[in-house]
N, C-alpha and C positions, 0 to 999 in steps of 0.2 A: 513637410507632410507628415502628419500625423498615424503614428504606428498604434496597432493594439493588439494588447494580448491576447490572441483566439482560436479554440482549436490546436492547441499547443502548440501557435506557432505566432509570429509577427506580421502582420499583415495591416496595409493601409484601411483607413475605416470606408473608404470609397468600395471596398471589395467587402466590404458585411454590414454595409447598410446606405440609404437611400440620402441624398443632400439636397433638400431644397430649400429657396430663399421668397418664403414667403412675405416679407417686407427689407425692405432694401437694408436695413441694420439688422437684419434676425438672419441666422441660420438653422433649419429643422434638420437636426438628424433623427433618422428611424431605421431603428437596426432592423435586419433582415430574421434576424433570432433575438427573441426581447432578451433572450439570458444574456445577452451581450452588452445589455443598457450598462451597467455599472463598469466593465469593461473600458467603455469607449468612452463614459464619465471620467476615469481613472486618466485615461491617456490621454484627454483635453487637457486636466488639470495639471496633471507632469510635463504638459510639451511645452510651459512657459508661454504661452499665451496672451497671458494676461485675460483670459477668459473665463468666467464663470458659467459653468456649465447647469441648466434649470431641468431636472431630470424629473416627467411626471409619470415616470411607470412604461410608458406608450413611447412617446419619442423625448428626445434632448434636444432644447431650445439653447441658443447661444445670441447673445443682445452683443451686435457689437459696438463699442462708446465711440464717438463721434473722435477724430485724432489731432491731439494736439499740434502744433508745429514743429515742436521737438521730434514727436514721433514721425510725423510727414519727412525730415530732413534725414531721421534714420532711413526710412525706407526708400528713400531719393541715393542714399548712400547707397543700400543693399542693390539696386536697380544696376548704379552704375559698376560694383564691384559683380556683378551679375556678367553685366555686359562687357565690363574686362576680359571675364573667365574666357567668357565665348570666342573674344576673340582670339584671345591666345590660342585655343582650342582651335579654330579655322588657320589659325596662323602654323599651327604643327601639319594639320592637315595638308597643308599646302605645301609646307615642308617635303612632309612624307612623299605626296605624289608629285614632286619635281623631281626628287631624289628617284623614283619610281621610271618616270621617262626617261630620266638619263641611263638609267641603268639598262632599259629595255632600248634606249636608240643604241648603246653601246655594243649589247649583246646581237642585235638586229642587224648592226654597221647602218642603222639610218642616217642621212647625212643632219651635221649638225644644226644646220640651218631648221631642219624639221624639229628635232628636241628643243633648240629655243625658244622657235613659237610656241611648241605648248605647253612651256615654260611660262613665257610671258603669258596665254592663253591663262591658264592656272592664278597666275597673279593678278591678272584683271578681274576673275572672279570674285579673288578675295576682297578687291578692292570695293566691288559691288556690293557683296553680303555686308563688306565693315561699313560700307554706306549704308546700307538698310538698318543695322542693327545702333548705327547712331541716331537714326532718325527714330526708331524705338523706342531709343532711351530717350528722347529728348522728349517724344508724346508721355510716357508712361511718367518722366518727371514733371511734366506739366499736369499729365492727373493729379497725379500724387498733391501738388504744389498749391492745386487749384481747387481741390474737393469743398 
């Protein structure tokens, strides 16, 4: 996410400009306040995205170059890292949820069977979510590599 210094604070571009896609390889950024054109342009240049903004005084055009094989591989690696981070977060949620179920089970003197079933259900939900995350990663990796 690219943040712009505007009105004394840092905000995402999407909060101070409309972004459209007039062509598959071009983004058009139209600030709601034309006084922000230079700030948006600077934020894009400083973001290290490798894009050269073209400021015509009204809008900023970003031409997206074709992806090299090396860049595609980098994007696939980033997608895998994001997927792994997501899985770790889901596992932490599972751990906390199971701990909560066990604590509530002891406090309310629920049968051990009931807490065990709840923990199994939570683990099953995690497994389903991980399977979905893996499928999404595969689809995204295939998309990036076959563009």
